[in-house]
N, C-alpha and C positions, 0 to 999 in steps of 0.2 A: 513682337519679340517675345516669344514664349519662354518662360523660365520657372524655376522652382520658386514657390512662395515660402520664405523662411520665417517661422514664427516661434514663439515661446521664450522662456527664460530658464537657464540652467545654471545652478550653482556648481562650480567645478574647482579643481585645484590644478595649477600648473606644477608639474613634478620638478625634481632637482635637475633634470636634463632639459628643461623648458618645453616639455611635451604637454599638449593639451588634448584631452579626449573629446572628440566631436561626438556628441550623444547619438546613439543609434537612431533615435527619432528623427534627428536632422539628416543623418546619412540616408535613411529610407526615403526621404523627400527628394533626394538627388538622383537623377537618372544619368548614368555615365555617358550615354550617347548624346543627350541634350545638354547636360551641364558640365561635362568633363570629369576628370578624375583627380582634381586638385582644387585648391582655393588660391586666389590671388589675394595676398595680404597687402593692404595699403593703410596709411594713416589718414583717417577721415577728417573732415572739416571740424569735428568736435575733438580732435587730437586723441581719438581712441583708435585702436586697431580695428579695421574693418576687413572682413573676409567675404569676397565675392566668389561664387562658383566660376570656375575658370572660363568656360565658354561664354557665359553672360558678360563677364568682364571684357573679354575680347570683342564682343558685339558692341558694348558701350564705347570702347576705345576706337573701334573701326568707324562708328557713326560720327565721331567728332571730326570736324573739318581740320585739315592739315594745311600748313603753309611753309614754304621754304624760308620765309622771313617772318617768323611769328612776332607778334607784339610782345613787349616786355613782360606784361602780366601773364600771357599765355606761356611764354618760355619759363618764367618763374614757377608757374603751376606745374608744368611738365617736369622741371627739375625736382621739385619737391615730391610730386606724386610718383613718378616712375623710378627715380633713383632709390627711393625708400621702399619700393614694392618688392614682394617676394612671392615665389610660387611655392605653395605648401601641399605636398602630396601626403595623404594619410596612409599610415601603415596598416598591417592586417588587423590590429586592434582598434583602428579608427582614430589614432592619435596623429596630430600634426606637431611639427617642431617650430615653435615661435622663436624667431631670431632674437638673440640677446640684445642687439642694438634697438630693436623695436620695443622690447620691454623697457629698456633704459630710457629711450626717448619719450615714451608715453607714460612712464611711471607706473606701469602695471606690475602688481605684486603676484603672489602665489594663490591667494584666495580670490577667485574671479566669478563673475556672472557673464555667461554668453547669452546674448539677446538677439532674437530674430527680428529683423527690421525690413520685412517684405522681400527685398532683393539682395540683402547681404546680412551678415552676422556682425555684431559689435561685441568687443571684449572690454569689460569694465571691471575695475576693482569692486569687489562685492559691496563694501561700505559706500563707495561713490554711487553705485547703481541704486542702492536702497534710498539714499538721499535724493537722487535725481528722480527716481520713481515717485517718491512722496511729493516732490515739487510738481511733477506732471499731474498727479492725481488732484492736487489742490486747484490746478488750472484746467482741469478736464473740459469743462463747459466752454471756456474761452478758446482753448486749443481746437476743439471740435468745430466750433462756429467758424473760426478763421480758416481752418482746413477746408470746410465746406464752401466758404466764400471764394477761396482761391481756385476751386475746381469748377466754378461756374463758367460757362462759355458764353461769351457775348454773342448776341444775334448777328448773323451774317458771317460768322467765323467758322 
């Protein structure tokens, strides 16, 4: 599954109309044929707004198994995830409109940091991101070791 790799951190401001400028550096990473011409906004597991390139998001959703009688947890996840999702097209200036309900539900203010997280972007309050980043840096060695261990493949698999 080929997709854009989203990286970097960008200090931005959400304007009075709830528009967020997607930096040109990020937009240049996206190929409209491969990635689509919009983002799908969902509330991530860390309760932050996540923005996936539209086509990549569609591939992720299509790869998930479907059932006419889903288990309770699967149904609850789908209700949370898809009901709160939004399609965000960027305008000629590269701005997307963040739904007011998403900002309310996630507590996102006007001063934000947009963070690239490999296959999606995350939107953080600037102060929250700085505090989280500091905590990550303090645990860098531990996090790196655990990530490396989780990527090891057992023999025969």
